[in-house]
C-alpha positions in Angstrom: -16.2 -7.3 16.9 -19.5 -5.4 17.1 -18.0 -3.0 19.6 -14.9 -2.4 17.3 -17.1 -1.8 14.3 -19.2 0.6 16.2 -16.2 2.6 17.2 -14.8 2.7 13.7 -18.2 3.9 12.3 -18.4 6.6 14.9 -14.9 7.8 13.9 -15.8 8.0 10.3 -19.1 9.7 11.0 -17.0 12.5 12.6 -14.9 12.8 9.5 -16.6 15.9 8.2 -18.0 17.0 11.5 -14.5 17.6 12.7 -13.3 19.2 9.6 -16.5 21.2 9.1 -19.0 20.7 6.2 -19.7 24.3 5.9 -23.0 25.8 4.6 -21.0 27.1 1.6 -20.8 23.5 0.5 -17.0 23.6 0.5 -15.7 21.1 3.1 -12.1 21.6 4.3 -10.4 18.2 4.3 -7.0 17.6 5.7 -4.4 14.9 6.1 -6.3 13.6 9.1 -9.2 12.7 6.9 -7.0 10.5 4.7 -5.7 8.9 7.8 -9.2 8.0 8.9 -9.8 6.2 5.7 -6.5 4.3 6.1 -7.6 3.5 9.7 -10.9 2.0 8.5 -9.0 0.0 5.9 -6.7 -1.4 8.5 -9.6 -2.3 10.7 -11.1 -4.3 7.8 -7.8 -5.9 7.2 -7.6 -7.1 10.8 -11.1 -8.5 10.4 -10.1 -10.3 7.2 -6.6 -11.3 8.5 -5.1 -9.7 5.3 -1.5 -10.7 4.8 1.2 -8.0 4.6 1.9 -8.0 0.9 -1.7 -8.0 -0.1 -2.4 -5.2 2.5 0.2 -3.0 0.8 -1.4 -3.7 -2.6 -4.8 -2.6 -1.2 -3.3 0.6 0.2 -1.5 1.4 -3.1 -4.5 1.2 -5.4 -6.8 3.0 -2.9 -4.4 5.9 -2.5 -3.8 6.0 -6.3 -7.5 6.3 -6.8 -7.7 9.2 -4.4 -4.7 10.9 -5.9 -6.0 10.5 -9.5 -9.1 12.6 -8.7 -6.9 15.4 -7.3 -4.4 15.2 -10.2 -7.3 15.7 -12.7 -8.3 18.9 -10.9 -4.9 20.3 -9.9 -2.2 21.0 -12.6 0.4 21.2 -9.9 0.0 17.4 -9.3 1.6 15.3 -12.0 -0.3 12.4 -13.5 1.0 8.8 -13.0 0.9 7.8 -16.7 4.4 7.2 -17.8 5.7 7.0 -14.3 4.1 3.7 -13.1 4.3 0.5 -15.1 1.3 0.0 -17.4 -0.6 3.0 -15.9 -3.4 3.9 -18.3 -4.7 7.3 -19.4 -7.5 7.9 -17.0 -9.7 10.7 -18.4 -11.8 13.0 -16.3 -15.4 11.9 -16.5 -17.3 13.6 -19.2 -19.6 16.5 -18.2 -18.3 16.3 -14.6 -19.6 19.3 -12.7 -20.9 20.4 -9.4 -18.6 18.1 -7.4 -16.0 18.8 -4.7 -12.6 17.4 -5.7 -11.5 16.7 -2.1 -14.7 14.9 -1.3 -14.6 13.0 -4.5 -11.0 12.0 -3.7 -12.0 10.5 -0.3 -15.1 8.8 -1.8 -12.9 7.4 -4.5 -10.6 5.9 -1.9 -13.6 4.3 -0.2 -15.1 3.0 -3.4 -11.8 1.4 -4.4 -11.1 -0.1 -1.0 -14.6 -1.5 -0.8 -14.1 -3.3 -4.2 -10.6 -4.6 -3.4 -11.0 -5.8 0.2 -12.8 -9.2 0.9 -15.0 -7.6 3.5 -15.5 -4.4 1.4 -19.1 -4.2 2.5 -17.7 -2.8 5.8 -16.1 0.1 3.9 -19.3 0.6 2.0 -21.1 1.0 5.3 -18.6 3.6 6.5 -19.0 5.4 3.2 -22.8 5.6 3.8 -22.3 7.0 7.2 -19.9 9.7 5.8 -22.5 10.7 3.2 -25.2 10.8 5.8 -23.1 13.1 8.0 -22.6 15.5 5.1 -26.3 15.7 4.5 -27.1 16.3 8.2 -24.9 19.3 8.3 -26.4 20.9 5.2 -24.1 19.7 2.4 -26.3 19.8 -0.7 -27.4 16.5 -2.1 -26.4 17.6 -5.6 -22.8 18.2 -4.6 -22.7 14.9 -2.8 -24.2 13.0 -5.7 -21.9 14.7 -8.2 -18.8 14.0 -6.1 -19.8 10.3 -5.6 -20.5 9.9 -9.3 -17.1 11.3 -10.2 -15.5 9.1 -7.6 -17.1 5.9 -8.9 -16.1 6.7 -12.5 -12.4 7.1 -11.6 -12.5 4.2 -9.2 -13.7 1.8 -12.0 -10.7 2.8 -14.1 -8.2 2.4 -11.2 -9.7 -1.0 -10.4 -9.2 -2.1 -14.0 -5.6 -1.1 -13.7 -5.4 -3.1 -10.5 -7.0 -6.2 -12.1 -4.3 -6.0 -14.9 -1.5 -6.6 -12.4 -2.4 -10.4 -12.5 -2.9 -10.9 -8.8 -6.2 -12.6 -9.5 -4.3 -15.3 -11.4 -2.4 -16.5 -8.4 -5.3 -18.6 -7.1 -5.0 -20.7 -10.3 -1.4 -21.5 -9.8 -0.2 -24.9 -8.6 -0.3 -25.2 -4.8 3.1 -24.2 -3.5 5.2 -27.0 -1.9 8.2 -25.9 0.2 11.5 -27.7 -0.8 12.4 -30.6 1.5 16.1 -30.2 1.6 17.9 -29.5 4.9 18.0 -25.8 5.8 14.8 -25.0 4.0 11.8 -23.3 5.6 9.1 -25.3 7.2 5.9 -24.2 8.9 6.4 -23.0 12.5 4.4 -23.2 15.8 1.9 -22.6 17.1 -0.4 -22.7 14.1 2.0 -24.2 11.5 0.4 -22.1 8.8 0.9 -22.7 5.1 3.3 -20.3 3.3 1.8 -16.9 2.6 1.8 -15.4 -1.0 4.5 -17.6 -2.6 3.7 -16.1 -6.0 3.5 -12.5 -5.0 6.6 -11.9 -7.2 4.6 -12.6 -10.3 2.3 -9.5 -10.1 3.1 -6.4 -12.0 5.2 -4.0 -9.9 4.6 -0.2 -9.9 8.1 1.0 -10.5 10.4 -2.0 -10.6 11.7 -3.4 -13.9 11.2 -6.9 -12.4 10.8 -8.5 -9.0 14.5 -9.4 -9.0 15.8 -5.9 -9.9 17.5 -5.4 -6.5 18.8 -8.9 -5.7 20.6 -9.1 -2.4 23.7 -11.2 -1.9 23.1 -14.9 -1.3 22.4 -15.7 2.4 24.8 -17.6 4.6 24.7 -21.2 3.4 22.9 -23.5 5.8 25.2 -25.7 7.9 24.9 -27.5 11.2 28.7 -27.3 11.6 29.4 -25.2 14.7 32.3 -23.5 12.8 30.1 -22.3 9.9 28.9 -18.8 9.4 25.3 -19.9 9.5 25.7 -21.6 12.8 27.2 -18.5 14.2 24.3 -16.4 13.0 21.9 -18.9 14.7 24.0 -18.8 17.9 23.8 -15.0 17.8 20.0 -15.0 17.7 20.0 -17.7 20.5 22.2 -15.6 22.8 21.0 -12.0 22.0 17.4 -12.8 20.9 16.7 -15.0 23.9 17.7 -14.8 27.5 20.1 -12.0 26.7 17.3 -9.6 25.8 17.3 -6.3 27.6 14.0 -4.7 28.7 14.5 -2.0 26.0 15.0 -4.6 23.3 11.9 -6.5 24.4 9.9 -3.3 24.2 11.2 -2.5 20.7 10.5 -6.0 19.4 6.9 -5.8 20.7 6.4 -2.3 19.3 7.3 -3.4 15.8 5.7 -6.8 15.9 2.9 -6.1 13.5 2.1 -9.8 12.8 -1.5 -10.2 11.6 -1.0 -14.0 11.9 -0.3 -14.0 15.6 -2.3 -16.5 17.6 -2.7 -17.4 21.2 -3.0 -21.0 22.4 -6.0 -21.2 24.7 -6.4 -24.9 25.7 -7.7 -26.7 22.6 -8.2 -23.5 20.6 -5.9 -21.1 18.8 -7.3 -17.6 19.1 -6.2 -14.8 16.6 -4.8 -11.6 18.1 -5.6 -8.2 16.7 -2.6 -6.8 15.0 -2.0 -4.5 12.0 0.4 -5.3 9.2 3.9 -3.7 8.9 2.6 -1.7 5.9 -0.4 -0.4 7.9 2.0 0.8 10.6 4.0 2.8 8.1 0.9 4.2 6.5 -0.1 5.3 10.0 3.3 7.0 10.4 2.8 8.8 7.1 -0.5 10.2 8.4 1.2 11.4 11.6 3.9 13.1 9.7 1.5 14.8 7.2 -0.7 16.1 10.0 2.3 17.3 12.1 3.9 19.1 9.2 0.5 20.6 8.2 0.7 19.3 4.7 -2.2 20.2 2.4 -4.8 17.6 1.5 -3.4 17.2 -2.0 0.2 17.0 -0.8 -0.8 14.5 1.8 -2.5 12.3 -0.7 0.6 12.3 -2.9 2.8 11.3 0.0 0.4 8.5 1.0 0.4 7.2 -2.5 4.2 7.3 -2.8 4.6 5.4 0.5 2.0 2.8 -0.5 3.7 2.2 -3.9 7.0 1.8 -2.1 5.5 -0.8 0.3 4.0 -2.8 -2.5 7.2 -2.9 -4.6 9.2 -3.6 -1.5 7.1 -6.7 -0.8 7.4 -7.8 -4.4 11.2 -7.6 -4.2 11.4 -9.2 -0.8 8.9 -12.0 -1.5 10.9 -12.9 -4.7 14.0 -13.5 -2.4 12.1 -15.3 0.3 10.8 -18.0 -2.0 13.9 -18.2 -4.1 16.2 -18.9 -1.1 13.6 -20.6 1.1 15.8 -20.3 4.2 15.0 -21.9 7.5 13.7 -19.7 10.3 15.8 -19.2 13.5 13.2 -20.9 15.6 13.4 -24.1 13.6 17.2 -24.1 13.3 17.9 -23.3 17.0 15.4 -25.8 18.4 16.9 -28.5 16.2 20.6 -27.8 16.5 21.2 -25.8 19.6 18.4 -25.9 22.2 15.1 -27.8 21.8 13.4 -25.8 24.5 14.2 -22.3 22.9 11.3 -20.0 21.9 11.6 -16.7 20.2 10.1 -13.6 21.8 7.8 -13.0 18.8 5.8 -15.5 16.9 7.4 -16.5 13.7 5.3 -15.4 10.7 4.4 -18.1 8.0 6.9 -17.6 5.2 10.7 -18.1 4.6 13.3 -16.1 6.4 15.6 -14.4 3.9 15.3 -11.5 3.5 13.5 -9.6 6.3 10.3 -8.1 4.9 10.0 -5.6 7.8 13.5 -4.4 7.1 12.8 -3.9 3.4 9.5 -2.0 3.6 10.6 0.1 6.6 13.7 1.2 4.8 11.8 2.0 1.7 9.2 4.0 3.6 11.8 5.9 5.6 13.6 6.9 2.4 10.4 8.2 0.8 9.2 10.0 4.0 12.7 11.6 4.5 12.5 13.0 1.0 9.2 14.8 1.8 9.9 15.8 5.5 13.7 16.0 5.9 16.4 14.1 7.7 15.7 15.6 11.2 11.9 15.2 11.3 10.9 14.2 14.9 7.6 12.6 15.7 5.9 10.4 18.1 4.5 7.1 16.8 1.2 6.2 18.5 -0.2 4.2 15.6 -0.9 1.1 17.8 -1.7 2.8 21.0 -5.3 1.6 20.7 -3.9 -1.9 20.9 -2.1 -1.3 24.1 1.3 -0.5 22.6 2.9 2.5 24.2 4.0 5.3 21.8 7.7 5.8 20.9 9.4 9.0 19.9 11.8 9.1 17.0 14.3 11.8 15.8 14.1 10.6 12.2 12.4 8.1 9.9 15.7 6.4 9.3 16.1 5.9 13.1 12.6 4.3 13.1 13.3 2.0 10.2 16.6 0.8 11.6 14.9 0.1 14.9 12.1 -1.7 13.1 14.7 -3.9 11.2 16.6 -4.8 14.4 13.3 -5.6 16.2 13.2 -8.8 14.1 16.5 -9.9 15.4 15.7 -9.2 19.0 12.3 -10.8 18.5 14.1 -14.0 17.4 12.6 -14.3 14.0 15.4 -13.2 11.7 19.2 -13.7 11.2 21.4 -10.7 11.0 22.3 -11.0 7.3 18.6 -11.0 6.4 18.1 -7.7 8.2 21.3 -6.1 6.8 20.4 -7.1 3.2 16.7 -6.1 3.8 17.8 -2.5 4.7 19.9 -2.2 1.5 17.1 -3.6 -0.7 14.5 -1.3 0.9 16.6 1.8 0.4 17.0 0.9 -3.3 13.3 0.5 -3.7 12.6 3.8 -1.9 15.0 5.7 -4.1 13.6 4.1 -7.2 10.1 5.1 -6.3 11.2 8.7 -5.8 13.0 8.8 -9.1 10.0 7.4 -11.0 7.6 9.8 -9.3 9.6 13.0 -10.0 
């Protein structure tokens, strides 16, 4: 852990060295600098084992904070009031002067993230290193102090907006108990974790009218009858998601695994494995695209905010369906009704099956990114290369999102209808976000 923290701090220390804190006190920040903050957030999330829906929420408010600073200083950037549910009038701090808007934007992201994330003190340390690096290259203390003061004022207002989404009330709700009827979800091996975020659908969405705005069709009804549609779905996972896997399908499933709850059984101990969340993966892809397309700092911040909003609303929709249908996972059904010795390629995450969360948020992200970069945008995804995952090349975001969705089937953790309906729901969320943010 110490080694990883050291590497991350060193990366952030280079934030302005690489971009150049010039003697004219006007740093040139780019999309790469936003990505570095996102990378630090992801590292803290790994440290905290942050669940996927909550991770998306952290990204959304953090990126909104950074965007808000820029919008207050650039008339070409539209404000979010009237576009996002309940978004307040965030006024520019009185007598603000002597600051650098881009630097304030980055600092506002860090301030917001540090307050939101459980181990936010780690982000605070990264922020200190960033500030020190600016001073060492001759950036005046007055500009740094003014930029930080501005950032903190805006961050407080965005954090108040975040608090109003009622996520903090979830801990007071009655402990969730999964239904006991046949065909319902039950905790799965090896850790048999409790269900994650069963009340995430109760928080205020950013663009949705309600968590149930894009209800998918009902899932195939559970049945152990070999002639039933459900049994055929289970048999399909058993045959094509098990011994029938090709090397390519195995590689794809592993590439898109993104399970922060993955554990390894080591004798009498379960050891957590370092993995980012699905949302963190798509935020990484966003950074790759912005850098490759040479988007401006402001444009890049806008795109990051849009994707993060789509991720959060996608999870709100999806989680509403998961705990409404409470459908059994393939691993449980196949081992009980087809083959007791069967194991999925990927570890089953700790929440109900229908619909596929990765399918929803991948489709939503792909729709948003396609809007900004086009239908034929080619890129190489190396987001998880530092974790030993080989990069993959894609000819479009839709190709990537379709592959991400199917990876859940090949990994043995989702039935086909959950994936198909997830893609439909995700595209609806993505299009709604774009409509609202116009």
